[in-house]
N, C-alpha and C positions, 0 to 999 in steps of 0.2 A: 359748759353749755351742751344741752341735749342735741343730738343729731336730728336732722330732718328725717321724716318718715320716707322710706324708700317707696318709689312709685314705678320702678322698673326692676326686673330681675335678670341677672346675667349668670348663665350656668356653664361650667366646664362640661366637656363631652366625656372623655375617658376617665372612669373612676366615679362619675356622677350619673350621667344619663346613659352611658354605655359601659357594659362590663365585659371583660375578657376572662374566660375560664382558663386558668393557668394549666389545667390538665391537658388542654389541646396542644400547646407548645411542648409540654413534657412528653406527650405521646409521639409527636413527630421526632423529637430527639431520641427517644428510645428506639423507634422504628429504624432510624438511620444511624444508630450507633454513636450518637453525639453525647457529649457531656451535658449533664443537667444545667439548664439556664444559659447555655452558650448562644442560642439564637437571640435572646433578649440582650445579653451582654454585648454582642457584636453590633446588633441593630441600634442600640441606644448609646453607643460611644458618641460623645458630643461632637467630635470632629466630623463624624459621618452624618449625624442627625441634624445638626444645626443648618446645613445648607438646604436640606429638603423642607425643613420647617419654615424657611424664609423664602422659598420659591426660587432658589438659585439652581436647583436641580429638580428633576421630576421624581415622582414616587417610583417609577420604573427604574430610573438611574440609581436610586437609593437601594432598591431591592437587588439590583445587579452588584452593587458594591458590597452588600451583605454576603451574597453568594461567593463573590471573589475572596472575601476575607475568610469564608468558611471552607474554602476548597481543600486546604491541607488537613484540618481536623476531620473533614467528611470523607476523605479518601479520594479526592479528585473533583474537578469542576462540575462534571455532570451530576455526581451524587449531591454536591452542594446545591446546585440549582434545583434539583428535585425536592430536596428538603425545604428550601426556602419557599418555593412555589406552593408546596403543600401547606406550610405554615401560614402563608399569606392568604390562602383561600378562606380562612376563618376570619370573619370581620366583626366578631363580637356579638353581643346581644343587648337589646334595649332593657333598661331597668323599668319595668312597667309601672311600678309604684311611683317612680320619679316622673315618668311621662304623664301619669294621671294627675300628679301635682301640677305639672306644667299646664295641662289643659284646664285645670281648676283655676289657676292664677290668670290665665288668659281670658277665661270666661268672666272673671271679675273685672276685666278691663285693664289689666296690668300687662304691659309689654314685656315679652320674654325673649332674650337673646342667647345665642350659643357662642361661647368664647373659648376657642380651642387652638392649641398649637397643633396644626395638622398639615398634611401634604395636599397635593393637587388631586388626590383620590377622594377627598372629603365629600364632594357632591355625589359621587357614585355610592359612597358608603351610606350617606343619609337616605338615598333612594332605596338601597338594598335593605336598610333597617326600617323602612316605612316612616321615616321622620320628615319627609318633604311636606311642608305646610304646617308642621307642628310648632314652629317657632317664628317669631316676627322678624328676626334678623339672624344672620350667621356671620360671625367674625372669625376668619381663617387666617392664621399667621402667614401661611405661604402666599396668600393673595395680597396681604398688607406689606409683606417684606420685613416684618418685625414681629417678634414673638413675646408672649408673656415671659417674664414680668415687667417688660419695658413700659415706662409711662406712656410712650407713644401708642402702644397697643391699647391700653385702657382708654386713652383719649379717643381713639378711633371707635372703640366699642360704644362709648357713651354717645358719640356723635351719631352712630348708626341707630341707636335707640332713641335719639332726639331727646335725651334726658341728661341733665347736669350730673356730674360724678357724685355729688352729695346725695342725690336721690336714687342712686343705683345700688342694689344689693348684689354682690358677687359671691358665688359659691364654687369652691374648688376643693379637691382632696389633697392638694399639695400646699404645704405651708409657705413655700417661697412665692407661690402665685398669690396667696392671700395677703402676704406682706406687701407685695408689689402693688396690689390693688389698693390697699389702705394708703400706701405712700402716694398714690395717684388721686386720692380723695374719695374713693368709694367706700361704702360699708362692705365688709367682707366676712365670710364665715367659712371655716374649714369643715368640709363635709366628712362626717363620721358614720353615716348610715341613715336608715329610714327614721330612726328616733329623732333626727334633726328636723324633720318636716314640721313638727309642732312649733319649734322655735321660728322657722322660716315663715310659717303662716302668721305668727304673732308679729314678726318684724315687718311684714308687708301690710298687716292690719286691714285685710279686705273682708 
């Protein structure tokens, strides 16, 4: 049986609408005499990351925990804090081609939501990136208390869009998130870059 045509779009933030230049973190690591990749390695350890993505701790708490874990390789807590603070000042960049697509879709009358595993800094980030008002809904894991790929996350996202799951097209750059969305009844596409926009336009058929 053919799927129903999607009438709403749900986009991931990091890796789809926002990009991070890896050279920024690499530059901080070089400047502070740290091993390549150590900032991301420590920050993304799941035991440290999961609590901040579900709102159990704040972004500031998470940053402090990263600096604490970095103290020994950085040569002391002050040096670690300086490195982490410098790294955190960079909040990424908007992919303008994806943003143009979002505007195009919304102009066609299709609701667009942001679906992201994020911290309590998300609203400030969206403001700094100039994205306030560019989306119909924002679904933040740290506000919900549950993160992708949990079915409860996608249920909440579809409710926020006022659209049944079968009518929502989800786009994410992570395969585990795409699989989770499909298991929750959404259509889902793994983002591979701007060449995918042609497919997404066809899938939304506006």
